[in-house]
C-alpha positions in Angstrom: 29.1 -39.1 86.3 26.2 -38.9 88.3 25.7 -39.6 92.0 23.1 -42.1 93.5 22.4 -43.5 97.0 24.4 -47.0 97.8 21.9 -50.1 97.6 20.2 -50.8 101.1 22.7 -53.1 103.0 20.1 -54.7 104.6 22.3 -55.9 107.6 26.1 -54.7 108.3 26.3 -51.2 109.6 22.5 -51.1 109.5 22.1 -53.2 113.3 23.7 -50.2 114.4 21.4 -47.7 113.3 18.7 -50.3 114.3 19.9 -50.0 118.1 20.6 -46.7 117.7 17.1 -45.8 116.9 15.6 -48.3 119.4 17.2 -46.1 121.8 15.9 -43.0 120.0 12.4 -44.4 120.4 12.6 -45.1 123.8 14.0 -41.6 124.9 11.2 -39.4 122.9 7.8 -41.8 122.3 8.1 -43.7 125.6 8.4 -40.5 127.6 5.7 -39.0 125.7 3.3 -42.3 126.7 4.2 -41.8 130.4 3.4 -37.8 130.5 -0.2 -39.3 132.0 1.8 -39.7 135.2 2.0 -36.3 135.9 -1.1 -35.1 134.6 -3.0 -35.3 138.3 0.0 -33.4 139.7 -0.4 -31.0 137.5 -4.1 -30.4 137.2 -3.8 -30.2 141.3 -0.8 -28.1 141.3 -2.3 -25.3 138.9 -5.8 -26.2 139.8 -7.2 -26.5 136.7 -10.0 -28.4 134.8 -8.9 -32.0 133.1 -9.2 -30.3 129.6 -7.1 -27.1 130.6 -4.5 -29.8 131.6 -4.3 -31.9 128.7 -3.5 -28.9 126.5 0.4 -30.1 128.1 0.1 -33.7 125.9 -1.9 -32.1 123.2 0.7 -29.4 122.6 3.5 -31.9 123.0 1.6 -34.6 120.2 0.9 -31.8 117.7 4.0 -30.3 117.8 5.6 -33.7 117.0 3.7 -34.1 114.4 3.5 -30.7 112.9 7.3 -30.7 113.1 7.4 -33.9 110.7 8.2 -31.8 107.3 10.6 -29.4 108.5 12.7 -33.0 110.1 12.0 -34.6 106.5 13.1 -30.7 104.6 16.5 -30.6 106.7 17.5 -34.5 106.7 17.3 -34.2 103.0 19.2 -30.2 103.3 21.7 -32.0 105.9 21.6 -35.2 107.7 19.6 -37.4 109.7 22.6 -37.4 111.9 22.8 -33.5 112.5 18.9 -33.5 112.4 18.8 -36.4 115.7 21.4 -34.1 117.2 19.3 -30.7 117.1 16.2 -32.9 118.3 18.2 -34.0 121.4 18.9 -30.8 122.3 15.8 -29.4 121.8 13.9 -32.1 123.4 16.5 -32.0 126.6 16.1 -28.1 127.0 12.3 -28.3 126.9 12.0 -30.8 130.0 15.1 -28.3 131.6 13.0 -25.4 131.6 9.5 -27.2 132.1 11.3 -28.0 135.5 11.3 -24.3 136.6 7.3 -24.3 137.3 6.8 -21.1 136.1 3.3 -21.5 135.0 1.1 -23.2 133.1 1.2 -21.6 129.7 5.6 -22.0 130.1 4.7 -25.7 130.3 2.7 -25.5 126.9 6.0 -23.8 125.2 8.4 -26.3 127.2 6.5 -29.2 127.7 4.9 -28.6 125.2 6.2 -27.1 122.1 10.2 -27.7 122.4 9.6 -31.1 123.6 7.6 -31.5 121.0 9.7 -30.8 118.5 12.9 -32.3 119.7 10.6 -35.6 119.9 9.7 -35.1 116.1 13.2 -34.1 114.8 15.0 -37.1 116.9 11.9 -39.9 115.7 11.6 -38.5 112.2 15.3 -38.8 110.8 15.2 -42.4 113.0 12.5 -44.5 110.9 14.0 -42.8 107.8 17.3 -44.3 108.8 16.0 -47.8 109.3 13.8 -47.4 106.4 16.7 -46.9 104.1 19.1 -49.6 105.5 16.5 -52.4 104.7 14.4 -53.8 102.1 13.9 -57.6 102.5 14.2 -57.1 106.5 12.3 -53.7 106.2 9.4 -54.7 108.6 11.2 -56.8 111.2 14.2 -54.1 111.4 11.3 -51.0 111.8 9.9 -53.8 114.9 12.6 -54.2 116.6 13.6 -50.4 116.4 10.3 -49.2 117.4 9.8 -51.9 120.3 12.7 -49.1 122.0 9.4 -47.1 122.8 7.6 -50.4 124.8 11.0 -51.3 126.4 11.6 -48.0 127.8 7.7 -47.4 128.5 7.8 -50.7 130.6 10.8 -49.1 132.9 10.1 -45.8 132.8 6.5 -46.3 134.4 7.3 -46.7 137.7 11.0 -45.5 137.6 9.1 -42.1 136.8 6.5 -42.3 139.7 9.3 -43.4 141.8 10.9 -39.8 140.8 7.6 -37.9 141.6 7.2 -39.0 144.8 11.1 -38.5 145.6 11.6 -35.4 143.9 8.0 -34.2 142.9 6.9 -33.6 139.3 9.4 -31.0 138.8 12.6 -32.7 140.1 11.5 -35.6 137.8 11.5 -33.3 134.3 14.8 -31.9 135.6 16.3 -35.5 135.6 14.2 -36.5 132.5 16.0 -33.7 130.2 19.3 -34.9 131.3 18.4 -38.6 130.2 17.5 -37.4 126.9 20.9 -35.7 126.2 21.6 -39.3 124.9 19.5 -38.8 122.2 22.3 -36.4 121.1 24.8 -40.2 121.1 22.3 -42.1 119.2 22.1 -39.1 116.3 26.1 -39.4 116.1 25.7 -43.0 115.5 23.2 -42.2 112.6 25.9 -42.9 109.6 24.4 -41.8 106.2 24.4 -44.5 103.1 27.0 -43.6 101.0 26.8 -42.5 97.5 28.1 -43.8 94.6 29.1 -42.4 91.0 27.5 -44.4 88.1 29.9 -45.3 85.5 30.4 -42.6 82.4 29.3 -45.6 80.1 26.1 -46.0 81.3 23.0 -45.9 78.9 20.9 -42.7 79.2 18.0 -44.9 79.8 20.4 -46.9 82.7 20.9 -42.9 83.9 17.3 -41.9 83.9 16.6 -45.1 85.5 19.4 -44.1 88.5 17.2 -40.6 88.8 14.7 -43.0 90.7 17.1 -43.7 93.2 18.3 -40.4 94.4 16.9 -38.1 96.9 14.4 -35.6 96.5 16.0 -32.7 95.2 16.9 -30.1 98.0 15.0 -27.1 96.6 11.6 -28.8 97.4 10.3 -28.2 101.1 8.2 -31.4 100.3 6.6 -33.0 97.6 2.7 -31.3 97.9 2.1 -33.1 94.8 2.0 -36.9 97.0 -1.3 -35.2 98.2 -2.9 -35.8 94.3 -2.7 -39.6 94.9 -6.1 -40.7 96.2 -5.0 -43.5 97.8 -2.4 -41.3 100.1 -4.8 -38.8 100.6 -6.8 -41.5 102.2 -4.3 -43.2 103.8 -4.1 -39.1 105.4 -7.5 -39.2 106.2 -6.8 -42.9 108.2 -3.9 -40.5 110.3 -6.3 -37.8 111.7 -9.3 -40.1 112.8 -6.3 -42.8 114.1 -4.3 -40.1 116.2 -7.6 -38.8 117.3 -7.5 -41.8 118.9 -4.5 -43.1 119.6 -3.0 -40.7 122.0 -6.5 -40.7 124.5 -5.5 -43.7 126.0 -2.5 -43.5 127.8 -3.4 -40.1 128.9 -6.2 -41.3 130.9 -5.4 -44.5 132.0 -3.8 -43.6 135.1 -6.7 -40.9 135.8 -9.4 -43.7 135.2 -7.9 -46.2 137.7 -7.5 -43.6 140.1 -10.8 -43.2 140.0 -11.6 -46.7 140.7 -9.6 -46.3 143.8 -6.7 -47.8 142.7 -3.7 -45.8 144.2 -0.1 -45.7 144.8 2.3 -47.8 141.6 -0.4 -49.9 141.0 -1.9 -47.4 137.7 2.0 -46.9 137.0 2.1 -50.7 136.5 -0.5 -51.1 134.5 1.2 -48.8 132.2 4.0 -51.0 132.4 1.7 -53.9 131.5 0.3 -52.1 129.0 4.5 -51.4 127.5 5.0 -55.2 127.7 2.0 -56.1 125.6 2.8 -53.7 123.1 6.2 -55.1 122.7 4.9 -58.1 121.9 2.5 -56.9 119.6 5.2 -54.9 117.5 7.5 -58.2 117.0 5.0 -60.6 116.4 2.8 -58.0 113.7 6.4 -57.5 112.7 7.2 -61.0 112.0 4.1 -61.6 110.5 4.0 -58.7 108.0 7.5 -59.8 106.8 6.1 -63.5 106.4 3.7 -61.8 103.6 1.0 -63.9 104.4 -1.0 -60.8 104.7 -1.2 -57.7 102.7 -0.1 -54.3 105.5 -3.0 -52.7 104.9 -5.4 -55.7 105.0 -3.3 -56.3 108.3 -3.6 -53.1 109.5 -7.5 -52.8 109.1 -8.0 -55.7 111.2 -5.9 -54.8 114.1 -7.1 -51.4 113.7 -10.5 -52.4 114.0 -10.3 -54.8 116.9 -8.3 -52.3 118.7 -11.5 -49.9 118.5 -13.4 -52.2 119.8 -11.4 -53.3 122.9 -11.2 -49.2 123.9 -15.1 -49.3 123.7 -14.9 -52.2 125.8 -12.6 -50.9 128.3 -14.9 -48.8 130.7 -16.4 -52.0 131.5 -13.3 -52.9 134.0 -14.0 -52.0 137.6 -11.2 -53.9 139.3 -7.6 -53.5 138.7 -7.2 -57.1 137.1 -10.2 -56.2 134.6 -8.5 -53.2 133.8 -5.0 -55.3 133.3 -6.5 -57.7 131.3 -8.0 -54.6 129.1 -4.6 -52.8 129.0 -2.8 -56.4 127.8 -5.2 -56.4 125.1 -5.4 -52.4 124.2 -1.5 -52.5 124.3 -0.8 -55.4 122.3 -3.0 -54.5 119.4 -1.3 -50.8 119.4 1.9 -52.2 118.9 0.4 -54.3 116.0 -0.7 -51.0 114.4 2.6 -48.9 114.9 4.7 -52.0 113.7 2.8 -51.3 110.2 1.6 -48.2 110.1 4.7 -46.2 109.1 6.2 -48.8 106.7 2.8 -49.2 104.9 3.4 -45.6 103.5 6.1 -47.2 101.2 3.6 -49.4 99.7 1.3 -46.3 99.0 4.2 -44.0 97.7 7.2 -45.9 97.2 10.7 -46.0 98.7 11.6 -42.4 96.8 8.5 -40.7 98.2 8.8 -42.5 101.4 10.9 -39.0 103.6 8.6 -36.8 102.0 4.9 -39.1 102.5 6.3 -39.4 106.1 6.6 -35.8 106.4 3.4 -35.0 105.2 1.3 -38.2 107.1 2.4 -36.8 110.6 1.6 -33.0 109.4 -2.0 -34.1 109.0 -2.0 -36.3 111.6 -1.1 -33.3 114.0 -5.0 -32.5 113.8 -6.2 -35.5 115.4 -3.2 -35.8 117.8 -3.8 -31.8 118.8 -7.8 -32.0 118.8 -8.4 -36.0 120.4 -6.5 -35.6 124.2 -8.5 -32.1 124.6 -11.9 -33.3 123.2 -11.3 -35.9 125.5 -11.2 -34.2 128.1 -13.8 -31.7 127.7 -16.1 -34.9 127.5 -15.2 -35.9 131.5 -15.9 -33.0 132.5 -18.8 -32.4 131.0 -19.5 -36.2 132.2 -17.5 -36.3 134.8 -16.5 -40.1 133.9 -13.2 -41.1 132.5 -15.2 -43.4 130.6 -16.6 -40.6 127.6 -12.5 -40.5 126.5 -12.6 -44.4 125.8 -15.5 -44.2 124.3 -14.2 -41.1 121.7 -10.9 -43.0 121.3 -13.1 -46.4 120.1 -15.1 -44.7 118.0 -12.4 -42.8 116.4 -10.3 -45.7 115.6 -13.4 -48.1 113.9 -13.9 -45.1 111.9 -10.4 -44.9 110.5 -10.3 -48.0 109.6 -12.7 -47.7 107.1 -10.3 -45.5 105.4 -7.4 -48.2 105.1 -9.9 -50.3 103.4 -10.6 -48.1 100.5 -6.5 -47.3 100.6 -5.9 -51.3 100.1 -8.4 -51.3 96.9 -6.5 -48.9 95.5 -3.5 -50.1 96.0 -4.3 -53.0 94.5 -5.8 -51.5 91.6 -3.1 -49.2 90.6 -0.8 -52.3 90.7 -3.4 -54.1 88.4 -3.0 -51.3 86.3 0.5 -51.5 86.0 0.9 -55.2 85.7 -1.4 -55.2 82.3 0.7 -51.9 80.7 4.2 -53.6 81.7 3.2 -56.8 80.1 1.6 -54.7 77.0 5.0 -53.0 76.5 6.8 -56.7 77.1 4.4 -57.8 74.4 5.2 -55.0 72.1 9.0 -55.4 71.9 9.0 -59.1 71.7 6.5 -58.7 68.5 9.1 -55.7 67.6 12.2 -58.4 68.1 10.4 -60.7 65.8 9.7 -58.2 63.2 13.3 -57.5 63.4 
């Protein structure tokens, strides 16, 4: 008898998985989004330029993405539960060691390498679990899970600011590391789907059909053959350009606010406002995607383009309330992108290729995430103006939308061809049946 993965329950224990993933997103991505609160303190403490300081966040982002293929491979070899627990230990140890404040390169190693790898080992399997537990409700389930990033970001922004004022940035990192140990608890809740035995009387064709439901063989690191799909290759290019723009605004919003004379808790509240709008964007866009009013890739093209335009216009905000309004728009559209850009991978490579597709997607996205913040920091140093960072971000995002348009066209063309082939096969079978 052959084994195959049980059908996605589309509910039941799946909602426990969603809650666990919600917490994982909060304890990983929400922490990363608030790194901007530490930016000026770290820069002042070490007395280094903006571009040099930005390498801390850039290294974290790069390791977050570079660790994705390894996380996917370990998930297939062991389980999502094991990998998330290991990720929690790595992330927590990264922050605890960073609090020792030995040197700036030490922060690259701890806040950068260890924290980034820990985030990757937690974030990737959590997304994988949600995708495998749901089919019909996948967009809304993923939107709810990913909203943990927004809810926690709203709370973390003022909380981290308070921690910095009370315990300095070094003490804050120590406390945050302790909080991230809860990732191990989240991992323990991730119960893998059971495998079921196929009855022996199944025909050869049925068994061959079931093979598609099995996870990839454990002897492949990840399937590079997916890169041969032109639509997936173009989606990788979208990932690179989009990542270059994605991670710039959260890092430079607080310094930009300080440059306008906005001080104390107000810049942190801007991040909370952004997170609230981000939450609304994820839930609303997830709901729209679930209604199937538009194709996921069509919707993604629209929101990425609008996001780029908003970032190009953000530097004209020269007072607090104008900046809040821009942050609201940015946060909402960012949430819309996040709600659908990962689940869109299923439309391109199917569910069977999702784990490997996500790993490759994150691997190549690391290029944009690694280059974007330092490039923006270099522009800020050269022009002595934080506006340059937002111009670069907007340009990258608008450029990335072009690739999504091409991907959508290729996917639709492929579906038309598959439908024609299916129709031809059905016609031949019908004619053969009439002859008999």
